[in-house]
C-alpha positions in Angstrom: 28.2 -48.1 67.5 25.4 -46.0 67.9 26.7 -42.3 68.7 26.0 -42.4 72.6 27.9 -45.3 72.7 31.4 -44.2 71.3 34.5 -44.6 73.2 36.6 -40.9 73.0 40.5 -41.0 74.6 39.2 -40.6 77.9 37.2 -44.3 77.9 33.3 -44.3 77.4 31.2 -41.6 77.1 29.0 -40.9 80.5 25.0 -40.1 79.0 24.0 -37.0 81.0 21.2 -36.9 83.5 19.3 -34.9 85.9 19.8 -31.4 85.1 22.5 -31.3 83.4 20.4 -33.1 80.7 18.0 -30.9 80.7 20.2 -27.9 80.8 21.4 -29.3 77.4 17.7 -29.6 75.9 17.3 -26.0 76.4 20.0 -25.0 75.0 20.1 -27.0 71.5 15.9 -26.4 71.2 17.3 -22.1 71.6 19.1 -23.3 68.9 16.7 -24.6 67.0 14.3 -21.7 68.0 16.3 -19.0 66.7 16.6 -20.5 63.4 13.2 -21.0 62.9 12.6 -17.2 64.3 14.4 -16.0 61.9 12.0 -17.0 58.8 9.4 -14.8 60.2 10.9 -12.2 62.7 12.3 -9.6 59.8 8.9 -9.7 57.1 7.1 -6.9 60.2 10.6 -4.7 60.3 11.4 -5.0 56.0 10.1 -1.6 55.6 12.0 -0.1 58.8 14.8 -1.5 57.2 14.3 -0.2 53.4 14.2 3.8 55.1 16.7 3.3 56.8 19.2 2.2 54.1 17.7 4.5 51.9 15.8 1.2 50.1 12.8 0.3 48.2 10.7 -1.8 49.9 10.8 -3.9 46.6 14.3 -4.3 47.3 13.7 -4.2 51.2 11.9 -8.4 50.8 15.3 -9.4 49.5 16.2 -9.7 53.1 13.7 -12.2 54.1 14.2 -13.8 50.4 18.1 -14.2 50.9 17.4 -15.8 54.3 15.1 -18.6 52.9 17.6 -19.0 50.2 20.2 -20.0 52.3 18.6 -21.9 54.8 16.8 -23.8 52.0 19.9 -24.9 50.4 21.8 -26.6 53.8 19.1 -28.4 55.5 18.9 -31.2 53.0 22.7 -31.3 53.2 22.7 -31.5 56.9 23.3 -36.1 56.5 26.5 -35.7 54.3 27.4 -32.7 56.4 27.2 -34.5 59.2 28.6 -37.6 58.7 31.3 -35.8 57.0 32.5 -33.5 59.6 30.9 -34.5 63.1 26.9 -33.8 64.3 28.4 -32.0 67.0 31.2 -30.4 64.7 28.7 -28.8 62.3 26.3 -28.0 65.0 28.4 -26.0 66.7 30.4 -24.0 64.2 26.5 -23.6 62.7 26.0 -21.5 65.9 28.9 -20.1 66.0 29.3 -18.2 62.3 24.7 -17.9 62.6 25.9 -15.3 65.8 28.5 -14.0 63.6 26.6 -13.2 60.4 23.6 -11.6 62.4 26.0 -8.9 64.1 26.8 -8.3 60.5 23.3 -8.2 59.7 22.3 -5.5 62.4 25.7 -3.3 62.0 25.3 -3.5 57.9 24.9 0.2 56.5 23.6 -0.9 53.1 21.1 -3.5 51.3 23.7 -4.9 49.4 25.3 -6.0 52.7 22.3 -7.1 54.5 21.1 -9.4 51.6 24.9 -10.8 51.6 24.8 -11.4 55.7 21.6 -12.9 55.7 22.1 -15.3 53.3 25.1 -16.7 54.9 23.1 -16.8 58.1 20.8 -18.7 56.2 23.4 -21.6 55.4 24.8 -21.2 59.0 20.9 -21.8 60.3 19.7 -24.3 58.0 21.7 -27.5 59.5 20.7 -25.8 63.2 17.1 -27.4 62.5 17.2 -31.0 61.8 20.5 -32.0 63.9 19.1 -30.0 66.8 16.2 -32.2 67.0 18.6 -36.0 66.3 20.9 -35.1 69.0 18.5 -34.2 71.8 17.3 -38.0 70.3 20.8 -38.7 71.0 21.2 -37.3 74.3 17.7 -38.6 76.0 17.3 -41.7 77.4 14.6 -44.4 75.7 11.9 -43.4 78.8 12.5 -40.0 77.9 12.6 -39.8 74.4 9.0 -38.4 73.3 9.7 -35.0 75.7 12.6 -34.6 73.9 10.4 -34.3 70.4 7.8 -32.7 72.0 10.4 -30.1 73.7 12.1 -29.8 69.8 8.3 -29.2 68.1 7.2 -26.7 70.1 10.1 -24.2 68.9 9.2 -25.5 65.6 5.8 -24.6 66.4 6.0 -21.4 68.0 9.2 -19.5 66.6 7.0 -18.4 63.4 4.2 -17.2 65.5 6.5 -14.7 68.1 9.0 -13.5 64.8 6.3 -11.3 63.5 5.5 -10.4 67.4 9.3 -9.8 68.2 10.0 -7.9 65.3 7.6 -5.7 65.2 8.5 -4.8 69.4 12.0 -4.4 68.5 11.0 -2.3 65.9 8.9 0.0 67.4 10.6 0.3 71.0 14.1 0.4 69.9 15.8 -0.2 66.0 15.7 -2.7 62.7 19.6 -3.6 64.3 18.3 -5.4 67.2 16.0 -7.9 65.0 19.5 -9.4 64.3 21.7 -8.6 66.6 19.0 -10.5 69.3 20.6 -13.6 67.6 24.3 -13.1 68.7 25.0 -13.3 72.5 22.0 -16.9 72.3 23.9 -18.2 69.9 27.5 -18.0 71.3 25.8 -18.8 75.0 24.7 -22.1 73.9 28.0 -22.9 71.3 29.9 -22.1 74.1 28.1 -24.6 76.8 27.1 -26.9 74.0 30.5 -28.0 72.8 31.4 -28.5 76.7 28.7 -31.1 76.8 28.3 -32.6 73.2 31.8 -32.7 72.5 32.1 -36.3 73.9 29.6 -37.8 71.5 31.8 -38.4 68.7 31.1 -39.9 64.8 32.5 -42.3 62.7 33.1 -40.1 59.9 33.5 -40.6 56.0 36.3 -39.8 53.8 34.2 -40.3 50.5 34.3 -37.8 48.1 32.7 -34.8 48.2 29.5 -35.2 45.3 30.3 -31.6 43.4 27.5 -31.9 40.7 25.0 -33.3 43.2 26.2 -30.3 45.5 26.4 -27.6 42.3 22.3 -29.6 41.1 20.5 -29.1 44.3 22.5 -25.1 44.6 20.8 -24.6 41.6 17.2 -26.4 41.4 16.8 -24.7 45.0 18.3 -21.4 44.5 15.3 -21.1 41.3 12.9 -22.1 43.0 13.3 -20.5 46.2 13.2 -17.1 44.4 10.3 -18.1 42.0 8.5 -18.8 45.5 9.9 -15.9 46.7 9.4 -13.0 43.8 6.8 -14.4 41.5 3.5 -12.8 43.3 6.1 -9.4 42.5 6.2 -9.3 39.1 2.7 -11.2 37.7 4.4 -14.6 38.0 4.5 -16.6 34.3 4.1 -13.1 32.8 7.6 -12.2 33.6 10.5 -14.1 31.8 12.0 -14.1 34.8 10.2 -16.2 36.6 10.4 -18.2 34.0 13.6 -18.2 33.4 13.6 -19.5 37.5 11.2 -22.3 36.6 13.1 -23.8 33.7 16.3 -23.9 35.9 14.6 -24.9 38.6 12.4 -27.6 37.0 15.5 -29.3 34.6 18.0 -28.9 37.6 15.4 -31.0 39.9 15.1 -33.5 37.3 18.7 -33.7 36.7 19.7 -33.9 40.2 17.3 -36.3 41.5 19.1 -38.8 38.7 22.0 -37.9 39.4 21.5 -38.9 43.5 19.7 -41.7 43.2 22.9 -43.4 41.1 25.6 -41.5 43.0 27.3 -43.7 45.2 28.0 -40.5 47.9 25.2 -38.4 47.7 25.2 -35.0 49.4 21.5 -35.8 50.1 20.8 -39.5 50.8 17.1 -40.1 48.5 17.0 -43.6 49.4 15.7 -42.7 53.1 12.8 -42.4 50.8 12.3 -46.5 50.2 11.0 -46.4 54.0 7.5 -45.9 53.6 6.4 -45.0 57.3 8.9 -42.2 56.3 7.3 -41.4 53.6 3.7 -41.4 54.4 4.5 -39.0 57.5 6.6 -36.7 55.5 4.0 -36.4 53.1 1.8 -35.9 56.2 3.8 -33.1 57.8 4.6 -31.3 54.2 0.3 -31.3 53.6 -1.0 -30.3 57.2 2.2 -27.6 57.7 1.3 -26.3 54.3 -2.0 -26.0 55.4 -1.2 -24.3 59.2 1.0 -22.2 57.3 -1.4 -21.3 54.6 -3.8 -20.2 58.1 -0.6 -18.2 59.6 -0.1 -16.2 56.7 -3.7 -15.3 56.0 -4.6 -14.1 59.6 -2.4 -11.2 60.4 -2.2 -10.3 56.4 -6.4 -9.5 57.1 -6.4 -8.3 60.7 -3.3 -6.1 59.7 -5.0 -4.7 56.3 -8.1 -4.4 56.3 -9.3 -5.0 60.2 -7.7 -2.4 61.9 -4.4 -4.1 64.1 -1.1 -2.9 64.1 1.6 -5.7 63.7 2.0 -6.2 67.8 -2.0 -6.3 68.0 -2.1 -9.3 65.0 0.7 -11.8 66.7 -1.0 -11.2 70.3 -4.2 -12.4 68.1 -2.4 -15.6 66.2 -0.3 -15.9 69.3 -2.8 -18.2 71.0 -2.4 -20.7 68.9 1.1 -21.5 70.3 0.4 -20.5 74.1 -2.2 -24.0 74.0 -0.1 -25.6 72.2 2.6 -25.8 74.3 0.9 -26.0 77.6 -0.2 -29.8 75.8 2.4 -30.5 74.0 4.2 -32.9 77.3 0.6 -34.7 77.8 1.1 -35.5 74.1 4.7 -36.1 74.3 3.5 -38.8 76.4 0.8 -40.7 75.0 3.0 -40.3 71.9 4.9 -43.2 73.2 1.7 -45.6 74.0 -0.9 -45.2 71.1 -0.7 -45.2 67.5 0.7 -42.1 66.6 -1.2 -42.7 63.3 -4.6 -42.1 65.1 -3.3 -39.1 67.1 -1.5 -37.6 64.2 -5.5 -37.9 62.9 -7.3 -37.1 65.5 -4.5 -33.8 65.3 -5.5 -32.2 61.9 -9.0 -33.5 61.7 -9.7 -31.3 64.7 -7.7 -28.1 62.9 -9.2 -28.7 59.7 -12.9 -28.3 61.8 -11.7 -24.9 63.3 -10.3 -24.0 59.9 -13.6 -24.6 58.9 -15.4 -22.8 62.1 -13.3 -19.5 60.8 -15.1 -19.4 57.6 -18.1 -17.5 59.4 -15.7 -14.6 59.6 -17.1 -11.0 59.1 -15.7 -7.7 59.6 -17.8 -6.9 62.8 -15.4 -9.5 64.9 -13.3 -8.2 68.2 -10.6 -9.4 69.5 -11.4 -12.6 71.4 -13.9 -13.5 68.1 -10.5 -14.2 66.5 -7.7 -15.3 69.1 -10.2 -18.1 71.0 -10.6 -20.6 67.9 -7.1 -19.8 66.9 -6.5 -21.1 70.9 -8.7 -24.2 70.5 -6.8 -24.8 66.8 -3.7 -24.3 69.2 -4.6 -27.9 71.2 -4.2 -29.9 68.0 -0.8 -28.8 66.8 1.0 -31.2 69.4 -1.5 -34.7 68.4 0.2 -33.4 64.4 3.1 -32.7 64.7 5.3 -34.5 68.0 3.8 -38.3 66.7 5.0 -37.7 63.0 8.2 -36.5 63.6 8.3 -39.4 65.8 7.0 -42.0 63.5 8.6 -40.0 60.7 12.3 -40.8 62.7 11.3 -44.2 63.9 10.8 -45.9 59.9 14.3 -45.3 58.9 17.8 -46.8 60.3 19.6 -45.6 62.7 22.3 -44.1 60.6 20.3 -42.5 58.3 18.5 -40.2 61.1 20.3 -37.1 60.4 19.9 -37.2 56.3 15.8 -38.1 57.9 15.8 -35.0 59.2 17.3 -32.8 57.1 15.0 -33.7 54.3 12.0 -33.7 56.8 12.6 -30.0 57.9 13.5 -29.7 54.3 10.1 -30.5 53.3 8.7 -29.2 55.5 10.2 -25.6 55.2 10.0 -25.9 51.4 5.7 -26.8 51.7 5.6 -23.4 53.8 6.8 -21.7 51.3 4.6 -22.9 48.6 1.4 -22.3 50.5 3.0 -18.9 51.2 3.0 -18.1 47.8 -0.1 -19.6 46.9 -2.1 -18.2 49.6 -1.2 -14.5 49.3 -1.4 -14.8 45.3 -5.1 -16.7 45.9 -6.1 -14.2 48.3 -5.5 -11.5 46.2 -7.0 -12.6 43.2 -9.9 -13.8 44.9 -10.5 -10.5 46.1 -10.1 -8.8 42.9 -12.9 -11.5 41.7 -15.7 -10.3 44.9 -15.1 -6.9 44.4 -16.0 -6.9 40.9 -18.9 -8.9 41.3 -20.2 -6.8 44.6 -19.7 -3.3 42.5 -22.4 -4.8 40.1 -25.0 -5.8 42.7 -24.2 -3.3 45.4 -26.9 -0.1 46.0 -28.1 -0.7 42.4 -31.4 0.7 43.8 -29.3 3.5 44.8 -30.5 4.5 48.3 -27.1 4.0 50.6 -25.8 7.0 48.1 -29.2 8.7 48.3 -28.9 8.5 52.0 -25.4 9.8 52.4 -25.3 12.8 50.4 -28.9 13.8 51.9 -25.8 13.3 55.3 -24.6 16.1 53.7 -21.4 14.3 52.5 -19.4 15.4 48.3 -19.6 12.6 46.1 -16.5 12.0 46.0 -16.5 11.2 49.9 -19.8 8.9 48.9 -17.4 6.8 46.7 -14.9 6.5 48.9 -17.3 4.8 51.6 -18.8 2.6 49.2 -15.7 1.8 47.4 -14.8 0.9 51.5 -17.5 -1.0 52.4 -17.7 -3.4 48.9 -13.5 -4.2 49.7 -14.2 -5.0 53.4 -16.2 -7.5 52.2 -14.9 -8.3 49.4 -11.7 -9.0 51.1 -13.6 -10.8 54.1 -15.7 -13.1 51.3 -12.2 -14.0 49.5 -11.1 -14.6 53.3 -13.9 -17.3 54.3 -13.4 -18.6 51.4 -9.6 -19.3 51.2 -10.3 -20.7 54.5 -12.7 -23.3 53.5 -10.5 -24.4 50.5 -7.5 -24.8 53.7 -9.9 -26.8 56.5 -10.2 -28.9 53.4 -7.2 -29.5 52.6 -6.4 -30.7 56.2 -8.8 -33.9 56.1 -7.3 -34.4 53.1 -4.0 -34.3 55.1 -5.8 -36.6 58.0 -6.5 -39.6 55.6 -2.7 -39.5 54.2 -1.0 -41.3 57.7 -3.1 -44.3 57.3 -1.3 -44.7 54.5 1.9 -45.3 56.9 2.7 -49.2 58.3 2.1 -49.0 62.3 5.2 -48.8 63.9 7.2 -51.3 65.4 9.6 -49.2 67.4 10.3 -45.9 68.9 13.0 -43.6 68.2 15.9 -44.9 70.3 18.2 -43.0 72.3 21.4 -42.3 70.2 19.5 -42.5 66.9 21.7 -40.7 63.9 25.2 -42.0 64.8 26.8 -43.1 61.7 
C-alpha cells in the first residue's frame, strides 16, 4: 500500500489539495533550500569567523569541512532511517535539530564548539534533501508531479548561488553569527507546519536489526574521503602523510563497504537500486554534469574576487543570474518533462551548458560586469532541462518501496561529485596559473621596451617589476581560466551523451511514491 493511501486511526488519509498542498510544497522546498544553502553560505564568512574567534584562517575552513562531512554521512542513510523510523518523523526531527544546532553555531564562543556544532548541523541537514524530494512526490497528485520535481530542483540549483551572496551581505552588514542563526526560524516554522500537514502520511516501519558494520564502514570511508577532498589542496595532496593515510582508509573501507552491503540482508544503504539501468545512468549523468556545473560555479567567483577586483557580493550578483533565468524557465520544463522523452530534454540541456561554457573560453581581463553575467544568464535557461528530467527519470526507474534509498543515493553522489569538482578545479587552476606565469615570464618584454617606457615615465625599478609581474599574473590567470573552461565544456558534452545509455522511460513518478 502506498504511503498516501495508508490508513490512520482516524480513517483514510485525506490528500492535501489547493492552497494547503502548495503551502506544504513551499515548506518542503524551504527545508531543502536551507540544507543546500549551508553548503556554501559560510564560505565567504570564514575570515570573519576566524578573526572573531581568535583562530587561524586554516582552522576557520573546518567550519565548511565539518558540515560537508556530517551531511555526506547521513544523506545515503536516508532510506534506512526512513524505513526504521518513518519518513515524516525523520524529516521533522532533522528539521528541528537542524534549527537547534544552527543556533548553537551562531552562539559559539570558540572555533572548537563551532566545528562540533557544524558537524551535527550537517548530520541533521543530510536527510532534508532527499526526504523533501520524496515527500513532495507523495503529497502531489500524478498530474502535478512534474511541478513538484521542478520546485525541488530549483531550490537545489539556486541555493548554492544564493549562499555566498547572502553570507557576504550578513557578514558585511551584521555579524557572522547571523549566517547560522538565520536558519533557525525557517527550520522551526517548517517543522511546526510540516508535522501538522504531513503527520497523517504513515510508513510501515521496518523492525530489522541495525547494520552496525555497514554503518561504521560508511562513516569511515565517507568521512575520510570528504576530509581528503577538503584538506588535500592545503596540505599539498599526497606529499602529506595525513592525506595519504586518509586515501588508504577511504579506499579500504569503501571496498569493504561495497562487499558487505551487497550481501547484507538489511543494509544501511540499499545498493541494489543500481540494478535499474535507468537509475544508474541518470545518476551518472547527474554526477558528471553537476560536477562540471559546480566547477564553473567554483571557478567564476574565485576568478572575479581574486583577480578582477570584485567583492564577494558583486561576484555573487554576477553568478546569481544563472539561478534567476533557471527559476523562470523551470515551470515550463517541468510540464514538458511529463510529455516528452526526458532523455531528449537532458541531452539538449547539457549540450547547451557545454556550448555556453565553451563560449566563455574567450574571456579577457577587460570584460565588464554584463560581459560576464550574460553567458551565465544564458546558461541558466539550460539548467532546468538538465536537472528536472534527470531527477524524474532516476526516480521513475526504481520501485516505489526503493524511492527513499534512491533519492538518498542520488543526492549523495551529486554532493560528492561537487566536492570532487571543487578540489579538482581549484588545484588544477592554481597549477595552471603557475605554469602559464612561468611561460609568460620567459617571453614577455623580451626586448625591454615596456620596462624602458615605464622607467622613462618616472617609475622606480621595484615599481616597474611589480607592474610587469601584475600584468603577467593577470594574463596567466586569464589563460588558466579559459583553459579550464574548455575542459569543463568538453565534460558537459561527454555528460550529455551518457543519458542515451538509459532505456526509454515507461512511466512517470507516481504520487505516493516512496512508501515502504
